[in-house]
C-alpha positions in Angstrom: 0.0 -0.3 0.0 2.7 2.5 0.8 4.5 1.8 -2.5 1.4 2.3 -4.2 0.5 5.7 -2.6 4.3 6.6 -3.4 3.9 5.8 -7.2 0.4 7.7 -6.9 2.3 10.7 -5.3 4.7 10.9 -8.2 2.6 10.3 -11.0 0.6 13.2 -9.7 3.4 15.5 -9.6 4.6 14.5 -13.0 1.3 15.3 -14.4 1.1 18.6 -12.4 4.4 19.5 -13.9 4.1 18.6 -17.7 2.6 22.1 -18.8 4.8 24.5 -16.6 7.9 22.5 -17.9 6.5 23.0 -21.5 6.0 26.8 -20.7 9.6 27.5 -19.7 11.0 25.1 -22.5 8.9 27.2 -25.0 10.2 30.5 -23.5 13.6 29.8 -23.4 13.9 27.5 -26.7 15.6 30.5 -28.5 18.2 30.7 -26.2 19.5 27.3 -25.9 18.8 26.1 -29.1 19.8 28.9 -31.4 23.6 28.1 -31.2 22.9 24.7 -32.4 19.7 24.6 -34.6 18.6 28.3 -35.2 16.4 27.3 -38.4 14.3 25.0 -36.1 14.0 28.1 -33.6 12.8 30.4 -36.6 10.4 27.9 -38.0 8.7 27.7 -34.6 8.6 31.2 -34.1 7.1 31.7 -37.8 4.5 29.0 -37.1 3.3 30.3 -33.8 3.2 33.9 -35.1 1.0 32.6 -37.9 -1.1 30.6 -35.2 -1.5 33.7 -33.1 -2.6 35.7 -36.3 -5.2 32.8 -36.8 -6.2 32.8 -33.2 -6.7 36.8 -33.4 -8.7 36.5 -36.4 -10.9 34.0 -35.0 -11.7 35.8 -31.8 -12.6 38.9 -33.8 -14.9 36.8 -35.9 -16.7 35.0 -33.0 -16.8 38.1 -31.0 -18.7 40.0 -33.6 -20.9 37.0 -33.9 -21.6 37.0 -30.3 -22.4 40.6 -30.1 -24.9 40.2 -32.8 -26.6 37.8 -31.3 -26.6 39.5 -28.1 -28.5 42.4 -29.7 -31.0 39.8 -31.3 -31.8 38.1 -28.1 -32.2 41.4 -26.1 -35.3 41.8 -28.5 -36.9 38.5 -27.6 -39.4 38.8 -24.4 -38.6 35.7 -22.8 -40.7 36.6 -19.9 -43.7 36.4 -22.2 -42.7 33.5 -24.1 -42.6 31.2 -20.6 -46.3 31.5 -20.4 -46.3 29.0 -23.3 -44.0 26.5 -21.5 -45.0 23.4 -19.4 -43.1 23.1 -15.9 -42.3 26.8 -15.4 -44.0 27.0 -12.1 -42.2 23.8 -11.0 -38.9 25.4 -11.9 -37.0 27.0 -8.7 -33.9 29.1 -8.9 -31.4 29.4 -6.1 -29.0 32.2 -6.5 -26.1 31.6 -4.3 -23.6 34.4 -3.6 -20.6 33.4 -1.9 -18.6 36.0 -0.5 -15.9 37.0 2.1 -15.3 40.5 3.6 -17.1 42.1 0.8 -18.5 45.6 1.6 -22.1 45.6 2.4 -22.8 48.3 -0.7 -21.3 45.8 -2.9 -23.4 43.0 -1.8 -26.5 45.1 -1.8 -25.7 46.4 -5.5 -25.5 42.7 -6.4 -28.8 41.8 -4.9 -30.6 44.8 -6.1 -29.6 44.0 -9.7 -31.7 40.6 -8.9 -34.8 42.4 -7.8 -34.9 44.0 -11.2 -35.4 41.0 -13.1 -38.1 40.6 -15.5 -38.9 37.1 -14.7 -42.9 36.8 -13.9 -42.6 34.1 -11.1 -41.9 34.3 -7.4 -39.6 31.3 -7.3 -36.1 33.1 -6.8 -34.5 32.1 -3.9 -31.6 34.1 -2.6 -28.9 32.2 -0.6 -26.2 34.5 0.9 -23.0 32.3 1.6 -20.9 33.9 4.3 -17.7 32.3 5.9 -18.0 32.2 9.6 -14.3 33.3 10.3 -15.3 37.0 8.7 -15.9 39.4 11.9 -19.1 40.8 12.2 -20.5 38.6 9.6 -23.8 37.9 11.6 -24.8 41.4 11.6 -24.2 41.9 7.8 -26.1 38.6 7.1 -29.1 39.6 9.0 -29.5 43.1 7.9 -29.0 42.0 4.4 -31.6 39.1 5.0 -34.3 41.8 6.6 -33.7 44.3 3.8 -34.6 41.8 0.8 -36.6 39.3 2.5 -39.8 40.7 0.5 -38.0 40.6 -2.7 -37.6 36.8 -2.9 -39.4 33.6 -2.1 -36.9 33.1 0.7 -33.6 34.4 1.7 -31.2 31.9 3.0 -27.9 32.5 5.2 -25.1 30.0 5.2 -22.1 30.3 7.6 -19.4 28.1 6.2 -16.8 26.8 8.9 -13.4 25.9 7.1 -12.5 22.2 7.6 -8.9 21.2 7.8 -9.1 19.4 4.6 -10.8 22.5 2.7 -8.9 25.3 1.0 -10.2 28.7 1.5 -12.2 29.9 -1.3 -15.3 29.8 -3.4 -15.5 26.1 -3.8 -15.7 25.0 -0.2 -18.0 27.8 0.4 -20.3 26.9 -2.5 -20.4 23.4 -1.7 -21.6 24.2 1.7 -24.2 26.5 0.7 -25.1 24.0 -2.0 -25.7 21.1 0.6 -27.9 23.5 2.7 -30.0 24.2 -0.3 -30.2 20.3 -1.1 -31.4 20.0 2.1 -33.9 22.5 1.8 -35.3 21.0 -1.3 -35.5 17.6 0.4 -37.5 19.2 3.2 -40.0 20.6 0.6 -40.5 17.4 -1.3 -39.1 19.2 -4.6 -37.2 17.4 -7.4 -33.5 18.2 -7.7 -34.1 18.3 -11.7 -36.4 21.2 -11.5 -33.8 23.3 -9.3 -31.4 25.7 -11.0 -28.4 26.9 -9.1 -27.0 30.1 -10.2 -23.5 30.8 -8.9 -23.2 34.8 -8.6 -20.2 36.5 -7.7 -20.6 39.4 -5.0 -20.0 41.9 -7.6 -21.8 40.7 -10.8 -25.2 42.5 -12.1 -27.2 39.9 -14.0 -29.1 41.5 -17.1 -32.8 42.0 -16.5 -33.6 39.0 -18.7 -31.4 36.5 -17.2 -33.6 34.5 -15.4 -36.6 34.4 -18.0 -34.0 33.4 -20.7 -32.3 30.7 -18.5 -35.5 29.2 -17.5 -36.6 29.1 -21.4 -33.4 27.6 -22.3 -33.4 25.1 -19.6 -37.0 23.8 -20.1 -36.5 23.2 -24.0 -33.3 21.5 -23.6 -33.5 17.9 -23.7 -30.2 17.5 -22.2 -30.6 20.1 -19.5 -29.4 17.9 -16.3 -26.0 17.4 -18.0 -25.5 21.1 -18.8 -24.2 24.5 -17.6 -25.6 27.6 -18.6 -23.3 30.9 -18.7 -23.5 34.4 -20.2 -20.4 36.4 -20.6 -19.1 38.3 -17.6 -17.9 41.5 -18.9 -16.0 43.9 -16.5 -17.5 47.2 -17.3 -19.1 48.2 -13.9 -16.4 50.3 -12.7 -14.8 51.0 -16.0 -14.1 54.7 -15.6 -12.5 54.3 -12.1 -9.8 51.9 -13.4 -6.0 52.8 -14.2 -5.7 52.7 -17.7 -3.9 49.4 -17.6 -6.5 47.8 -15.8 -9.1 49.2 -18.2 -6.9 47.4 -21.1 -7.2 44.0 -19.4 -10.8 44.4 -18.8 -11.4 45.2 -22.4 -9.4 42.3 -23.7 -10.8 40.0 -20.8 -14.4 41.2 -21.9 -13.9 40.4 -25.9 -12.1 37.0 -25.2 -15.5 36.0 -22.9 -17.6 37.2 -25.9 -15.6 35.4 -28.6 -16.0 31.8 -26.5 -19.6 32.0 -26.3 -20.7 30.8 -29.9 -17.8 28.1 -29.8 -19.9 25.5 -28.1 -16.8 22.8 -28.3 -14.8 25.2 -26.2 -17.1 27.0 -24.1 -16.6 26.4 -20.4 -18.2 28.7 -17.6 -16.6 31.1 -15.5 -17.3 33.1 -12.4 -21.0 33.5 -12.7 -23.2 30.6 -14.2 -26.1 28.2 -13.6 -26.5 24.5 -13.6 -29.2 22.0 -11.9 -29.1 20.9 -8.2 -29.3 17.4 -10.0 -26.1 17.3 -11.6 -24.2 19.0 -8.7 -25.7 16.2 -6.2 -24.3 13.6 -8.7 -20.8 14.8 -8.6 -20.8 15.9 -4.9 -20.7 19.4 -5.7 -17.2 21.5 -6.0 -14.2 19.7 -5.0 -13.4 22.0 -1.6 -9.5 21.4 -2.0 -9.1 23.7 -4.9 -9.1 27.3 -5.6 -10.3 27.8 -9.4 -13.5 26.2 -9.2 -15.4 27.1 -12.5 -13.4 25.4 -14.8 -12.9 22.4 -12.6 -16.3 21.8 -11.7 -17.0 21.4 -15.5 -14.2 18.6 -15.5 -15.7 17.0 -12.5 -18.9 16.5 -14.4 -17.2 15.7 -17.9 -15.2 12.8 -16.1 -18.5 11.5 -14.9 -20.8 11.6 -17.7 -18.6 12.5 -20.8 -19.3 14.5 -23.7 -23.0 14.6 -22.5 -21.7 17.7 -20.5 -21.6 21.1 -22.2 -22.0 24.6 -21.4 -24.8 26.3 -23.4 -24.6 30.0 -24.1 -26.9 32.4 -23.0 -26.8 35.6 -25.2 -27.2 38.3 -22.5 -24.7 40.3 -20.4 -23.6 39.9 -16.9 -21.7 42.9 -15.8 -18.8 42.9 -13.2 -16.2 44.7 -11.7 -12.4 44.8 -12.7 -9.7 45.0 -10.2 -9.7 48.4 -8.2 -8.1 49.2 -5.0 -8.0 52.8 -5.1 -4.2 53.4 -5.0 -2.5 52.6 -8.4 0.2 50.5 -6.6 -2.1 48.3 -4.5 -4.7 48.2 -7.6 -1.3 46.7 -9.5 -0.5 44.0 -6.8 -4.1 43.0 -6.6 -4.5 42.8 -10.5 -1.5 40.7 -10.6 -2.7 38.4 -7.5 -6.0 37.9 -9.4 -4.5 36.9 -12.8 -1.9 34.5 -10.8 -5.1 33.1 -8.9 -6.9 32.6 -12.4 -3.6 30.9 -14.1 -3.6 28.7 -11.2 -6.2 26.9 -13.0 -3.0 25.0 -14.9 -3.2 22.7 -11.9 -6.7 21.5 -13.7 -4.5 19.8 -16.2 -2.8 17.4 -13.7 -6.2 16.5 -12.4 -7.7 15.9 -15.7 -4.4 13.8 -16.8 -5.3 11.5 -13.7 -8.9 11.1 -14.7 -8.1 10.4 -18.4 -6.3 6.9 -16.9 -9.6 6.2 -14.4 -12.6 6.8 -16.7 -12.6 4.0 -19.3 -16.0 4.6 -20.0 -15.5 7.7 -21.8 -14.1 8.1 -25.2 -10.5 8.3 -25.2 -10.6 10.9 -28.2 -13.1 13.1 -26.7 -11.0 13.1 -23.3 -7.9 14.2 -25.1 -9.6 16.8 -27.0 -10.8 18.5 -23.8 -7.4 18.1 -22.1 -5.6 19.6 -25.1 -7.7 22.3 -25.0 -7.0 23.1 -21.6 -3.2 22.7 -21.8 -3.3 25.0 -25.0 -5.1 27.7 -23.1 -2.5 27.7 -20.4 0.6 27.4 -22.7 -0.7 30.3 -24.6 -1.4 32.5 -21.5 2.3 32.2 -20.3 4.2 31.8 -23.6 2.5 34.5 -26.0 4.1 37.5 -24.9 7.8 36.3 -24.9 7.3 34.1 -28.3 5.8 37.3 -30.0 7.8 40.1 -29.0 11.2 38.9 -28.0 11.9 35.2 -29.6 12.6 36.9 -33.0 15.5 38.8 -32.1 17.3 36.3 -30.2 18.5 33.7 -32.8 20.5 36.5 -34.7 21.9 37.8 -31.4 22.9 34.6 -30.4 24.1 33.0 -33.5 25.8 35.4 -35.7 26.1 33.2 -38.8 22.6 32.9 -38.8 22.1 36.2 -39.1 23.7 36.5 -42.4 21.4 34.0 -43.6 18.3 34.9 -45.5 16.0 33.2 -42.9 18.1 35.3 -40.0 17.7 38.4 -41.7 14.0 38.0 -42.5 12.9 36.4 -39.2 12.6 39.8 -37.2 10.7 41.4 -40.1 8.2 38.6 -40.7 7.5 38.1 -37.3 6.9 42.0 -37.1 4.8 41.8 -39.9 2.5 39.1 -38.5 2.1 40.8 -35.1 1.2 43.9 -37.1 -1.5 42.0 -39.0 -2.5 40.7 -35.6 -2.7 44.2 -34.1 -5.0 45.2 -36.7 -7.8 43.3 -35.1 -7.6 45.6 -31.9 -9.5 48.5 -34.2 -12.6 46.0 -34.2 -11.9 45.2 -30.4 -12.0 49.0 -29.7 -15.4 49.1 -31.6 -17.0 46.3 -29.9 -15.7 47.5 -26.6 -17.3 51.0 -27.2 -20.7 49.5 -28.3 -20.8 47.0 -25.2 -20.3 50.1 -22.8 -22.9 51.9 -24.5 -25.3 48.9 -23.8 -24.2 49.2 -20.4 -24.5 53.1 -20.1 -20.8 53.4 -19.5 -20.2 56.5 -21.8 -17.0 57.8 -23.1 -15.9 61.0 -21.2 -14.6 63.3 -23.6 -11.6 64.2 -21.7 -11.0 60.4 -21.7 -11.4 59.9 -25.6 -7.5 60.5 -26.3 -6.3 58.2 -23.6 -8.6 55.6 -24.9 -6.6 55.2 -28.0 -3.0 55.9 -26.7 -3.2 53.1 -23.9 -3.1 50.5 -26.4 0.3 51.4 -27.3 1.3 50.1 -23.9 -0.6 46.8 -24.4 2.8 44.8 -24.9 3.9 46.0 -21.4 0.5 45.5 -19.6 0.2 42.0 -21.2 3.8 41.0 -19.8 3.1 42.4 -16.2 -0.7 41.5 -15.7 -0.9 38.3 -17.9 2.0 36.4 -18.7 4.3 37.3 -15.9 1.4 36.2 -13.3 0.5 33.2 -15.3 4.2 32.3 -15.4 4.6 32.8 -11.9 1.7 30.4 -11.1 3.3 27.7 -13.3 6.6 28.1 -11.6 5.1 27.7 -8.3 3.1 24.6 -9.2 6.6 23.4 -10.9 8.1 23.5 -7.6 5.1 22.4 -5.5 4.5 25.9 -3.8 0.7 26.4 -3.6 -0.8 29.7 -3.9 -3.5 31.0 -1.2 -7.0 32.3 -2.1 -7.1 36.0 -1.9 -10.3 38.0 -2.5 -9.8 40.6 -5.2 -10.5 43.8 -3.8 -13.0 45.9 -5.7 -13.7 49.1 -3.9 
């Protein structure tokens, strides 16, 4: 048993380190391979540049499609269409808001957005999921319960006690809250298949049509029990408070989230999403010892039920806050930590590789496709900046002989040209950004207009400091077995 356990630990460590090692190999390859095989390095860089161009074009294409579909669905009166469906009155919504040390006004704003829903039935239940270790938490909880009780069918309050085997964060809190909901549902003799759980971040504002749209899709979906449902979470709530470098990140993140929506084979829910209580119960809710929980719970379900598990897009908008802590340095530090926490999702690759070998009931090709998508996402996250901006100049510098060849001469120019073509997509990103902010009443201030254009010249630096570097930090920590701690991102 001891040897078997030791082998299991070694296999786990090996799976965890595969992608972090690949990240470092790809980033440093121009340095250690150029003295011997500079042409191989050059062809790799050119291939990567072309692949990045393809990704930029496809992101733009799908983001435009997604935006047009959002405009279309905004015109559909889902709250009226529900009257024609069977089972609406049996469908109940439990909105879980996991939070820890969130300001009272922030929670009130999020709950207020729920009260503005056009959903015509009074079967929305609010679940305020607190951590018991938060000082003064009971006063906050009962004040919110008293204030909003009349707006919901019921307001449940949970206080999560962190157990020794649990990791602080959303996953352990949500699992505790969802189990409380499950007992509440059993007590009322309701069917889990009729219960929808919506995980709502403490700073998320759900669209007015979210629950009507969600209910309509759920009731018409033949495979609804195996599906997650998500709308794009856009970071525009506090847009004009943000320092310019966070605004750039907020814009790019929002466009990328928009672009994933029509790609059903790649879509995985993030942050704020909905799923049936039946599915959560079947997979034993969220694993309580992990940090990034949204993609992880998708893979928990996937390795239980295979390709039945999908995320269904909802073409409406969830508006959320980007990182903002007041002072620029504090905001920068918190933005870095948030990105590092997101990038810690690379730990899911080790989890999925272990599951690959322990789930013979699932088609290996289907499993491989899902794992490769996860690995590709995290590899591009860490390596893109280095390969696109620095790598092309390294082989000619390290290998003077290669510099005198045609390929050595053309490499920096070809790389620069492809990167310029990719950068042209920013024009469309800026247009979509403007249109989305108009929809969310985030109008452009006249004095801020020049900066909206100038700030994009600093995109490479911002991408390095607040995307690639924190992601590489997370990969390196995982490589050396140093776990990160969950830190609530400050958004004042």
